[in-house]
N, C-alpha and C positions, 0 to 999 in steps of 0.2 A: 470468169467471173463476167465480164461483157458482157459476152453470148448468154449469159445466164439472164443479164437485166435487161438484157435486149427482148428475150422473150415474154417479159411483163410487161404488160398497156402500160402506157402513161399514167392515169390518171389510179391504178395498182402503187406506182411507185409514189406517188408523193402519200399516199395512205398511207402504207410498206415506213415510209420516211418516217411520218408523223406520228407512227402506231413508237418508231423503235426511240425516236424525240422523245414521245413522252417519257420512255422506258430509263431513256438514261437519268432525265428529270428526274422522275420516282425514285428512282438507282440515289441520287446525291440526296436527295430530301430525303430516304431513309437514312443512308447513311452519316447527314451531320444531325438524327435528331438520335438516332443510337449514339453520338458521339457529345452531345448534349446528354443526355442519359447517365452516359459513363461519365464524364466529370462530374453531374450531380452524386452521384456514387462515391466518384470517389474523395470527395471533397467533404461528404457525412463522412465515409467512414477517417475523414483525416481528423475532424472535429472530436468523432470519437473517441480516437488512440491519444487526442491532446488532452482529452477527460479523463481517458483509462489514466495516463501519466501527470495529470497535476492528483489523480484520489491515489495514485502508487505513495508520490512524494509525501502527499499529505499524512500517507497513514506509517510511512517509513519513518517519517518524523516522530509520529506519536508512539511506535515505539521504541525509540531510541529513548523519548522522553522518561518512556514508563522502562526502559532498564537504567537509565542515569537515575534516576528515584527510587530503583529499589535497591546500584549500587550505591548511593547513598545512603538507605537505612539499613542498609546492609556493614558498610561501615561505624554508623553510626551505634550500634546494636554491638559491632565488635567492642569501638570505645568503651561504651556501657559496660560492657562484660571485663572490660578490661580493669576499671576505675572497680569496680563491684571488688573485684579479683583484689586487689591491692588494697581496698577497704577490709577485706577479710584477715587478710595476711594483715595488717595494722592494729586490727582490734585482737587477733590472736596472739601477736606478739606483744601487746601489750595487756593481754593478758598475762600472759610469760613473763611477764617482767617483773611487775606489780603484785603475783601472787593472790590475783581477785579472778573471780570468774568474769565471765562476761553475762551482763545480766539479763537477765528473758524478756524484754524489751529490745533491747538489740538484736537479739535472735530472733526474733520475733520479724524485726523490721527487716534484716538479710534473705529469710527467709523467703521474705512476700517479695524483696527482690530479685532474689533466684528464680520467683515462679513467676512471676510478670516479666521478666527475660525470657525464660523456656516458654510465654506462652498463655501460660496458665493462673491469671490472677486469683481464683478462689484461693479464701486462706486455709 
């Protein structure tokens, strides 16, 4: 290698060294710039991931709240149905024991309650 370098005249050695030095410095500058771009992209992706995670948790909490509300509504409907059933049994038993028929007003009221409970409020 030394014999090969001895064949190149002096000023050309300096020029070749300068060009090599510029290439090395340019390579380092390119690496640093690429590293900065990569870290900026990674930071942006991390922010996006954080936002997506927050949105996911918000939606999950909303879904849980909706499920809880529907569960509570179902429990209330079941309780109303139970009370309505007990009321009807009581009226029927009362009518049997007192030898008097259930009046049309009470019958219409019970029918309306059943229709409302089943989702059909029309008379």
